[in-house]
N, C-alpha and C positions, 0 to 999 in steps of 0.2 A: 813496064809491067807492074812495078811496085806501086805507082801512082793509081794504075786502074784497080788493082787490088784493094788498095786503102779506100778508094771510093766506093766499091762495091762493099766493103764491110760496113763503112759509115751508113749507106743506105739501108743496109740489113738491120743495123742497130736502130735506126729510127723507125723501120718498120715494127720492130719488136717493142719499142718505147711508146709509139703512138697508137698502135693498133688500127692502122689505116684500112680504108676498103679496097674493094677488088682492083681500083686503078692502081694501086702501089705494087700489089702483086705483079702487075703487067709491066713494071719498070717505070711508071710516072714518077715525076721528081718528088721527094719527099716534103719539100717546103712548099706550102700553098702559094699559089700567085695571088697577091693582094691587089685590091683595087687602090689602097691607100698605102703610099711608100714613105710616110711620114717618119721623122727621125724615131730611130729605135723600135719600130715595130715588126714584130716577128710572129709568123703564123706557121704552124705545123700540124697537118691533119685535114681531111676531107671536111670542108666547109669551115673551117677555123678562120674567124676574123672577115668573112665575106663581104660583110656590109660596112665595115669600117670605112669612113670618109675622111675624118680630120683628127681622130684620136691619134695621140703620140704615146711612146714609150709603153705600148702594150705586147705582151708575150703570150701566146696562146699555142698549146700543144695538146693534140687529142681532136678526135672527131668532133665537129661542131662547137669547138670551145670557142667562147666568146663570138658565136655565130652572128648575133644580132647587133653587136657593138657598132656604133657609128660615131659619136665623138668622145666617148669615155676614154680616159687616158690613165697611164701608168697602173694597169691591171696586169695581173698575172695568172692564167688559167692552165691547169696542167690536168688533163683527164677528160673523157669522154662527157660532152655536153656541159662541161664546167663553165660557170658564168653564161650560159647559153643566151639568156634573153637580156643581158646587160646592154644597154644602149649608150647612156652618158655618164653612168656611175664611174667614180675613178678610185685610185689606189686601192682596190680591191684584190685580193689573193686567194685563189681557189685551187685546192689540190684534191683531186678524187673525182670519180664518176658522179656526175650530177651535183657537184658541190655548187653552191650559190647559183644554182639552175635558174630561179625566177628573178634574180636581181634585175632590176632595170636601173634605177638611179641612185640606189644605196652607194654610200662611199666608206672606204676605209674599213671594210669588212675582210676578215680571215677564215677561211673554211679549209679544213683538212679532214678528209674521210668521206666515204660513200654517202651521197645525199646530205652532206653536212650544210646547213643554212640553205636547204633546197627552196623554201618558199619564200625567202626574203626578198622584199622588192624595193623598199626605199629606206629600210633600216640602216643605220649607221654604227661603225665603231663596234661591230660584234665579232666575237672570236669563237671559232667552234671546231673542236677537235674530236673526232669520233665518228663512227657510223651513225647517220641520221641525227646529229647533234644539232640542236636549234633547228630542227627540220622545219616545223611549222611558222618560224618567225616570219613576219611580214614587214612591220614598221618598227618593232622594238628596237630600242638602240642601247649602246654600252653593255651588251650581255656577253658573258664569258662561260662557254659550256666545253666540258672535257670529259669526255667518256661516251660509251655507246647509249644513244638516244638521249643524252642528258639535254634538259630543257627543250624535249621533243615537241611538246605541245605550245610552247610560248609563241604568241602572236605579236602583241603590242606591248608586253611587259618590258621594262627597261632596267639597266644597271643591277641584273641578277648574275650571280656566279654560281656554277654548278660543276662539281668535280667528281666523277664517279658514275657507275654503272645507272642509268635511268634517273639520275638525280634531278630533282624539279621537273619530272617528265610530263605531269599534267599542267604545268604552269601557263596561263594564257596571258593575262594582262597584270598579273603581280609583279611589284617592282621592289628593288633593293634587297632581294633575298639572296642568301649565300647557303648552298648546300654541299656538303663534302662526305661522300661516303655512298655505298650503294643503296638506291632508292630512297635517298634522304629528301625529304619534302616532296615525295613522289606525287602525291594527289593534290598539291597545293595549285589553285587556280588564280586567286585575287587577292590573297594574303600578301601583305607586304612587310619589310624589313624584319623577316624571320632568319634566323641563323641555325642551322642543322649540320651536326658533325657525327656521322657514325652511321653503321648499318641501320637502315630503317628508321633513323631519327626523324620525329615529325612527319612520319608516312602518311597519316591520314589527314594532316592539315589541309583545309580547303581555303577558308576565309580568315582565319585567324593570324593577326598580327602582331608584331614586336616580340615574337617568342624566340627563345634560345635553347637549343638541346643539344647536348654534348653527351655522346654515349650510345651504344648499340640499344636501338628500340626506345630511346629516350622520348617522352611525349609521343609515343607512337600513335595512339588513338585520338589525340587532340584534333578537333575540327575547325571550329571556330573560336577557341579561347585565345585570348591574347595576353601579353605581358607575362609570360610564364618563362621561368628558367628552370632547366632541368640538366643536371650533369651526373652522370653516371648510368650504368647499365640498367634498363628498365625505369629509370626515374620518371615519375608522373606518367606512367605508361597508359594507364586507363583514362587520363584527362580527356574530356570531350570539350565542355564549354567553360569549364573553371578558368578563372582569371587571376593574374597577379599571384600566382604561386611560384615558391623557389624551392627546389628539391636538389640536394646534393648528396650522392652517395647511392649505391647500388639498390634499386627498388624502393627508394625514398618516394613517399606519396604515390606509391604504386597503383593503388585502387581509386585514387581520387578522381571523381567524374565531373561535379560541378561546383566543389568547395572552392572558395576563393580566399586570397591573402593568407595563405598558409605558408609557413617556412619550416622546412625539414632538411637536418643536416645529420648523415650517419646512415650506416647499412639499416635499411628497412625502418627508417624513421617515419613515422605516421603511414606506415605501410597500408593499413586497412582503412585509412580516412577515405571516406566518399563524398559526402556533402558538408561535413563541418568546415567551418572557416575561422580565420583569425586565430589559428592555432599555432604554436612554435615549439618544435622539437629539435634538439640538440643530443646525439648520442645513438650508438647502436640500438636499434629497437625500440627507440624513445616513442612514447605514445602508441605502441603497437595497437592497443584495443581500441584507441578512439576512432570511432566511425562517423557519427553524425553531431557529436558535440562541438561547440565553439568556444572561442575565447580561452582555451587552455594553454599553460606552458609547462613543457617537460624538459628538465635539463639535467641530463646525466643518463648513462646506459641503463637499459631497461625500466627507465622510469615510466609509469603507466598510469591507467584509471581503471578503478573497479567498478564503473557504470558510465552511464551517459550523463555525465555531470559537466557542468559549464563554469566558466571563470574560475578555474581551479590551477594551481600551481604545484607541481611535484619537483623537489629539488634533491639531487643526490641519487646515487647508485640505487635503483630497486625502489625508490619512493612511489608509493601507489596513492593516488587520489581516492578518497572514500566519501566525498561529498562535494556538492557544488559550492562555490564561493569560499574556497578553503585552500589553505597552504600546508604542504606536506614536506617536513624536513627530514631527509633520509629514510632508511629502511628499518626494520624491526631491530637491527644491531646497534642502532645509534643509542648511545646511553648519556650523552652530555651535550649541551649547547653552550658555547662560551660567547661571551659579548661583554663590552665595556660598561653596559648598563645593566641593572638589576631588575628592571620592570619594562613591560610594554605599555605605551600610552595608547589607550583605546578611546574612540569617539564615544562620546555620552550625551551627546546633545538632546534635549527634549525634542527638538524638532525633527530629530531622525528616528523617533521611536512612536509605537502605537500600542494600544490597549495596555496601557499603563495602569496598574493597580497595586495596592499594598500587598506585601508578603502575608499570606495567612498564618494562622497559628500552627497550622499542620506542618509547616517548615520552619518552626522555631525551636524553643527549648526541648521540647519532646523528641524532635527529629535528631538535634544534634546530641542528645543524650543516648540515643540508640547507636549512634556511629561506634566503630570499632578501630581506633588508631592501632596501627601494627608497624613492625619493623620487617624489612624483606630484602631479597636480591633478586634480580632478575636471571631468568635461566637461559639467557643467551651468551654466558661465559663471562658478563661483567660482574665480578665479585663485590661491588661497591655496596655496603649496606645503606638502605634507605628508609625513610619513615613516610608514612602515608595511609592510604586506605586500598581495600581490595573492592573492586567496581560491584561485584555481586553483593557484598555487604552493605554497600551504600544503597543499591536497588532494593534491597529488603527493608531497609529503614525508611524508604519513601511511602506516601500513601498510596493505596490501592490504584488510584485513578492514574497516578504518574507512573506507576509501575506498567500499567498497561500501555501508556504513551511511549515508554522506552521501548516495549517489545514489539509494537504494531506500527507506530507511526512512520510514514516515509521520510526520507532525508529532507532537512530543513523545515520539517513539521513536528519534530520531535522535541526533546528535552535536552538542552545545552550541557546540562551537568553531567548526564550520562547518556551515551549513545552507544549503538551497535553497529558495527561495520558491516557493508553488504559483501562480506567475503565468505568462504565456505563454512569457516567456524564462527561467523557473527561475533567478532572479536569486540570486547567492551573497550570503551574509551571513557576517560574521566576528564572534565575541564575543572581543575582544581580551583580556578579563580570563581567559579559559579557557587562555590561554598562560602564566598565571603558574606553574601547577602542573608542567608540562613544563620551564619554566626552572628551577624550584627543583630538580626531578628532575636535571636536566643538571648544575647546579651541585653536587648532591650526588656525581654520580658523577665530576665532574672533581676534587672534593675528595678522593674514594677514590683516585683516580689520583695525585693529588699527594702524599697520605699515603704511598701505595705507592712512589712515587719518593723521598720523605724516608726512608722505611725502606731503599730500596736504597742510597740514598746514604750512610746511617749504615753500613750493612753493608760498603759498599765502604771507607769512610773506616777502619772498624775492621780490614779486611782489611790496607789500605795500612799502618797503623799497626803491624800485626803484622809484616808484611814489613819495614818499616823497622827494628823492633826486632831481627828476625832478621838482617838484612843488618848492623845495627850489632855484633850479637853475633859475627858471622863476622868482621868487620874487627878486633875487639878480640882474636878468637882467633889470627888471622893475624898480627897485630903481636906478640902474645907469643911466637909461634913464630919470629919472625924474630930475636927477640933472642937 
């Protein structure tokens, strides 16, 4: 009695496990009668392993599991239609309804989940875990998909790794991609050697290759851009075709679309850059206003540009570019620059200059005579007493034509001695070194005046000597006449 009860419970358990057809309910044997009785071949379920001829070491549980297998060996199929079309493929493991359904000769594949690796035919060494993971794969090899519909559209792409809901969903033939996170690399089709880690990372990438995105929505909009690296929330978010950019920090290079060879590190560094290229920004909000300008370097938090300037360098907290081809050291609070040298060596080669002309008299002695040297202190808290000039006084001493140049000329077309920044206050700046030439000119004019005075003095001395000789002659003649 106990033996019969045990057998009945075993049959009932197999019925629940294998989901048999009506024949089972009528008391048919739970294990399928196999045409092949080779070593370690086990079948359970209606139609399971019915075509097997010489395969060995196969195990099939579920209706039509391994139904078409003939010579394939060492396969394990668990679930309705699992490994249904397999003929000679071996060492495959399928667990779930329709898992590895279309596999024919593919070997060493592992599928776990409803319709996982459903379309695989000859692809090898693939691993799929999750509903419809690697669903469309046919001949792709060496892929690993974990998550609902991960690598769903992959057909021939190989050596891809996807972990997360719909990660690498649209990939077809792209290879050597790694996606970790919900919808990471979702749109990728043929792009290769991309790495995406994070929710929606590299979501829009289609054909771009060699990109690395780490962080929620990093490189979200990138389609065909390549060799980009984005690390941080929304880093390089809007990038589409821009290449060779590196962004580290939340929203770094956020608005970049086609700009190339940019490097941004820090929260919102180069956040508004769109098409500018070859820019470098280090520090929170560094280069925030830079949009289309190129070849700029921003080093320090809140370093920025005051316009569309190129080839500029801003160094130190709050330093702001005010012209192209310039270097700005620090913000308006900086009062000293320390160095081991006392001067800056500048290029002065004739071959590097044009429009060379002698300095006119209007910037000579008369100009220097109008200058008003003063002592002063800055109103930024630095109490150091200094000696110099006031820019407005210098401007007033200039000829009228040069004053107009200072006030109206665009950057790099004005006067180096005095310039006005492109800021709300139009702040004056003075390049004291530019006074050297007018001072030399005034000294030369003064020397000419001194030389002329020397000549006049010599002429007067000669006239006086002549007069003295004449007077002496008159005296001699008068004395002779008196005798």
